[in-house]
FIRO-966815 format. One line per field, with one value per residue (C-alpha): residue number from 1; residue in three letters; x, y, z. Coordinates in pm, 1 decimal. Each point is the difference from the previous one (the first is absolute). Layout:
BEGIN
k: [NUM,...] .
r: [Ala,...] .
px: [X,...] .
py: [Y,...] .
pz: [Z,...] .
***
This chain:
BEGIN
k: [1,2,3,4,5,6,7,8,9,10,11,12,13,14,15,16,17,18,19,20,21,22,23,24,25,26,27,28,29,30,31,32,33,34,35,36,37,38,39,40,41,42,43,44,45,46,47,48,49,50,51,52,53,54,55,56,57,58,59,60,61,62,63,64,65,66,67,68,69,70,71,72,73,74,75,76,77,78,79,80,81,82,83,84,85,86,87,88,89,90,91,92,93,94,95,96,97,98,99,100,101,102,103,104,105,106,107,108,109,110,111,112,113,114,115,116,117,118,119,120,121,122,123,124,125,126,127,128,129,130,131,132,133,134,135,136,137,138,139,140,141,142,143,144,145,146,147,148,149,150] .
r: [Met,Ser,Ser,Lys,Leu,Pro,Lys,Ile,Val,Leu,Tyr,Val,Leu,Ile,Ala,Val,Thr,Val,Ile,Val,Ala,Ala,Leu,Phe,Phe,Leu,Gly,Gly,Tyr,Val,Asp,Glu,Asn,Ala,Glu,Tyr,Leu,Glu,Pro,Lys,Phe,Thr,Ser,Thr,Leu,Leu,Asn,Leu,Met,Tyr,Ala,Phe,Val,Ala,Ile,Ala,Gly,Val,Leu,Val,Leu,Val,Asp,Val,Val,Leu,Gly,Phe,Val,Arg,Arg,Val,Lys,Ser,Asn,Pro,Lys,Ala,Ala,Leu,Lys,Ser,Leu,Ile,Gly,Pro,Ala,Leu,Leu,Val,Val,Leu,Leu,Leu,Val,Thr,Phe,Leu,Ile,Ser,Asn,Gly,Gly,His,Val,Asn,Val,Leu,Gly,Leu,Asp,Tyr,Thr,Pro,Ser,Gln,Thr,Glu,Leu,Arg,Leu,Val,Asp,Met,Gln,Leu,Tyr,Ser,Val,Tyr,Val,Leu,Leu,Cys,Ile,Ser,Leu,Val,Leu,Met,Leu,Val,Gly,Gly,Phe,Ala,Lys,Lys,Ile,Lys] .
px: [6134.1,-153.4,352.4,24.0,-333.8,77.7,304.1,-216.9,-260.7,280.3,105.6,-333.1,-79.3,335.7,-85.7,-337.8,139.6,264.0,-240.1,-249.7,275.8,142.3,-366.3,-48.2,366.6,-2.0,-350.3,-39.7,-245.5,-391.7,20.0,332.9,-96.8,-154.2,151.0,45.7,98.9,-175.9,164.4,-226.9,33.2,-47.5,-323.1,164.4,310.8,-247.7,-222.1,309.0,105.2,-355.0,0.9,353.9,-111.4,-341.8,216.2,234.2,-282.1,-192.3,332.5,66.7,-334.4,18.8,334.5,-151.6,-300.5,186.6,283.0,-271.6,-154.7,307.6,97.2,-345.0,42.1,352.6,10.8,-299.9,182.7,247.4,-290.4,-148.3,309.4,45.0,-301.6,147.3,159.9,-309.7,-212.3,233.8,-11.8,-389.3,23.1,250.4,-216.8,-316.2,197.4,116.8,-326.2,-164.5,261.7,-17.3,-209.0,-67.9,60.8,-67.1,306.5,3.1,151.9,91.9,-208.6,-239.1,-345.3,-198.8,-2.8,113.1,-241.4,89.1,56.3,247.9,192.2,8.5,132.6,285.9,87.9,-1.3,228.9,243.2,3.9,40.5,294.4,164.5,-28.8,115.0,290.7,94.1,-51.1,243.4,274.0,-21.2,32.8,290.4,185.9,-74.8,94.0,322.6,93.5,-97.2,263.5,265.8,-66.7,4.9] .
py: [4977.6,-272.0,-171.1,7.9,-136.6,-365.1,28.6,165.5,-282.7,-262.3,153.8,40.2,-378.2,-115.6,205.7,-149.1,-367.1,69.5,140.9,-293.2,-246.2,128.6,10.0,-376.0,-105.9,218.3,64.4,-310.0,-281.4,-24.7,-275.4,-69.2,-340.0,-125.7,-327.6,183.3,381.6,237.3,363.0,273.0,164.3,-279.0,121.2,344.6,-182.3,-191.5,288.1,199.9,-300.5,-10.0,362.2,-22.0,-293.0,187.5,326.3,-192.3,-185.1,328.0,164.4,-294.1,-8.9,373.7,-14.4,-295.5,191.1,339.4,-181.8,-157.4,316.9,169.6,-284.7,-14.2,366.7,-54.5,-386.5,-212.3,-335.3,73.2,85.1,-335.8,-187.1,206.7,-191.1,-335.1,14.4,89.1,-240.9,-286.5,93.7,-19.6,-333.8,-128.1,104.8,-169.9,-315.8,-18.7,88.5,-275.4,-263.5,116.1,-266.4,232.8,-285.2,102.6,81.9,26.9,326.1,65.7,243.7,53.5,62.5,-62.9,-255.7,164.4,-49.1,-221.5,314.3,158.9,-326.4,-19.9,357.5,-85.6,-306.3,209.4,264.5,-270.7,-185.4,349.5,71.6,-339.2,31.8,350.9,-90.4,-286.7,219.9,271.3,-251.8,-156.4,346.5,98.4,-304.4,5.2,369.3,-60.4,-272.0,194.9,285.9,-259.8,-153.9,341.9] .
pz: [-2485.2,-202.7,-23.6,366.0,72.0,-57.1,241.3,251.3,-34.6,46.7,319.2,142.8,-79.8,134.6,338.0,29.2,-51.1,255.5,250.8,-53.5,16.3,332.6,134.1,-97.6,127.9,322.6,93.1,205.8,-22.3,34.8,275.3,138.3,132.9,-286.0,-182.7,-314.5,35.3,-208.6,-46.7,76.9,-341.9,-225.5,-135.2,-66.5,-176.6,-211.0,-89.1,-114.8,-223.9,-146.9,-79.2,-170.1,-204.7,-90.0,-92.1,-206.8,-190.8,-78.4,-113.0,-218.9,-143.6,-67.2,-165.6,-227.4,-110.7,-40.4,-207.3,-215.1,-83.5,-83.4,-235.7,-162.8,-130.2,-141.0,-77.0,44.1,-89.3,276.4,248.6,-68.4,65.0,332.9,116.4,-34.1,348.2,205.5,-208.3,74.3,372.7,-15.5,-183.4,275.8,288.4,-176.2,-52.1,354.8,138.0,-211.3,114.0,380.0,200.0,313.9,232.3,385.9,195.6,367.8,110.4,370.5,147.7,-283.6,125.5,-307.5,-283.8,-328.2,-298.6,-296.5,-226.5,283.0,-7.5,-373.5,-19.1,242.9,-216.4,-300.7,150.8,127.4,-343.1,-187.1,208.6,-41.8,-393.1,-12.4,215.7,-215.4,-317.0,136.3,115.3,-370.8,-147.9,227.3,-71.3,-387.6,10.1,172.6,-245.6,-285.2,97.5,26.5,-329.5,-182.2] .
***
């Protein structure tokens, strides 16, 4: 049963995603006469994505902690090395937060003015995504060339 559980969870997540996506695309609009059409199930789709990101974050955190605990018992030096990746991610987030300016942005339909902290967090996320994307592209290119050279 435990070997079938991941497959069952995958199918359930796919089914939920397909249903919510169908509602979003086929469910109509809040106001058909508005200048900018807003699908009725926009908040449902966003909440589903928030839930998926939260679940993924919790699972990654649990995996890092459990992996660290397992490695500490057998090889403490390797356990400390396994924390380098998460530590670098925290450093990246801190640096991108510190360099973000949180400048005001006019957003269509936004009824409130975001706080300086909210704007800086958005900047931090964007800068972090840009840096991680660049790193992944460089690693893909270097890895591809390294295989050709060998």
